[in-house]
Steps between C-alpha positions, in 0.01 A plus 500: 500500500719319253880509541690538178853359487744648255766281347854622530675564170839400640595139444820514701640672802873560485766526763848553363824517693874495447691276740864532605606210724809468716701794372811495721718810525802589713439834665558720803193488724441516874544710812794314657859616446607167348217534244643834391842348430410183313241428234250228568277283285143622472224312321211671320170347391270734312154477345396794284132507409426694183193646337336184367322685221813636335578218266863410431623624167831361374549815292458728800696397810328775699200267507681267740713507814854412397634277779858539377468878540351461850789275609754743356344796683495308830869416452578870445290599801676253730845612380417868538526522878489321834142428608454496876162325491335251265184709542679804354634289214151363430353851471773598254422189293127576508563857385710374212254232387190721529652752258362270232132589445409136428579391857197451725644306793838372622573221747857517623693263725857591602712262706847515652632152437809468720437738790372262773667160523195321642277608211490441128411867457331800664329792335181681412204450274304803381215552256409834347229587250352800326161609632 
């Protein structure tokens, strides 16, 4: 029996992502009473993986993820209300980002910068993808 190998027509395999590094916002977050009275610095690092086969078109901005728009929406979301948990905040951010049909996966890291004196930061890191 002879095995026949087919050549793939694809020359390249793409992985495309938008990266937002070290976005620092002042916001109300936390379960302690002092966290409800004073805003604290929170750092966001986000990777947004997009459909690699939708090619960017400079005449159609719907073909890309606009990082400026993502940052603006996160700012609005953090100003909207007090978030008790970073986990709750992360789910709200995921819901907002996944409204864009191009998004396939999001890696999100959220850190409270000044909350524990013995640490540089504390926080969560979550990854979510479409199945």
